[in-house]
C-alpha positions in Angstrom: -2.9 -19.5 -12.9 -4.2 -16.7 -13.1 -3.0 -13.8 -9.9 -6.0 -11.8 -7.6 -4.4 -8.6 -9.2 -4.3 -9.4 -13.5 -7.8 -10.9 -13.0 -9.1 -7.2 -12.6 -6.9 -5.7 -15.1 -4.7 -4.6 -12.9 -1.1 -3.8 -14.9 1.3 -5.6 -13.3 3.8 -5.6 -16.7 6.2 -3.8 -14.8 6.7 -6.1 -12.0 8.8 -9.4 -11.5 7.0 -12.0 -12.3 7.5 -13.3 -8.8 6.4 -10.8 -7.3 2.9 -11.6 -8.8 0.3 -12.6 -5.9 -0.8 -16.2 -6.8 -4.2 -16.6 -4.4 -8.1 -16.8 -5.0 -8.4 -14.7 -1.6 -9.0 -10.1 -1.8 -6.7 -8.4 -1.8 -4.9 -7.0 1.0 -6.6 -4.4 3.0 -4.3 -1.2 1.1 -2.6 -0.7 4.5 -6.1 1.0 6.3 -6.0 4.3 4.5 -7.7 6.6 2.7 -4.8 9.4 0.3 -4.5 11.9 -2.8 -2.1 12.9 -4.6 0.7 15.1 -3.1 3.0 17.3 -5.8 4.8 19.3 -2.0 6.7 16.3 -1.3 5.6 14.2 -4.3 3.8 11.1 -3.1 1.1 10.1 -1.3 -1.2 12.4 1.3 -2.7 10.4 4.0 -6.2 11.8 4.7 -7.3 9.7 6.9 -5.9 5.8 9.1 -8.2 3.2 10.0 -7.9 2.2 13.2 -6.6 -1.2 13.8 -5.5 -1.9 10.0 -2.1 -2.5 9.3 -1.2 1.5 8.5 -2.3 2.3 12.1 -0.4 -1.0 13.4 2.5 0.0 12.3 1.9 3.7 12.5 1.1 5.7 9.6 -0.8 8.6 11.2 -2.9 11.0 8.8 -1.5 14.1 7.8 2.4 12.2 6.7 3.1 11.5 2.6 3.7 7.6 1.5 6.7 8.3 -1.0 7.9 4.7 -1.3 6.5 1.9 -0.9 8.2 -1.9 -0.5 11.4 0.0 -2.8 8.8 1.7 -5.2 8.2 5.2 -5.8 4.3 6.0 -5.6 3.2 9.3 -6.9 -0.4 8.7 -7.3 -2.8 6.0 -5.4 -3.2 3.5 -9.4 0.7 2.8 -8.4 0.2 1.6 -4.6 -3.0 -0.4 -5.0 -0.8 -2.0 -7.7 2.2 -3.0 -5.7 -0.1 -3.6 -2.1 -2.5 -5.4 -5.0 0.5 -8.5 -5.2 2.1 -8.4 -2.3 1.0 -11.6 -0.4 -1.2 -11.0 3.4 1.4 -11.3 5.6 3.9 -9.7 4.2 5.9 -6.8 6.2 6.8 -4.2 3.5 9.2 -1.4 4.2 7.1 2.2 3.2 8.9 5.3 3.9 6.7 8.3 4.9 7.8 11.9 5.1 6.8 12.6 9.6 6.9 16.7 10.4 9.6 17.3 7.7 11.2 13.9 8.5 11.7 10.4 6.5 11.4 7.7 7.7 10.8 4.3 7.3 8.3 2.5 8.6 7.8 -1.6 8.2 3.9 -2.5 7.4 2.2 -6.3 7.6 0.1 -6.6 5.2 -3.1 -7.5 6.5 -6.9 -9.5 4.9 -9.3 -7.0 3.8 -11.9 -6.8 5.4 -15.3 -8.2 3.7 -16.9 -4.3 5.0 -15.3 -1.2 5.3 -15.1 0.5 8.4 
């Protein structure tokens, strides 16, 4: 079976084979955030958090910086998209963020991407 990530041309060769998402459903909801790269601190700056999506429910807020997702460092949106794309809906992952200058780990349960964007 081809994973969603493989079917959509995402580079998954650096992830362990057991991490590949084996379903025909659309990918998880991309956490329900809008992000851009951050250099200080290095990671992904959260520009917007969409209400009632996984990130908002877990406590991620605008101006947080995501530095790790499920034990993988993230420095660009493509890496985060790849990691979310291979995680199963309903999986709870650790997301390390910088919030008000302090590093924190937040547990996020991935949800299903809505049919239309909010």
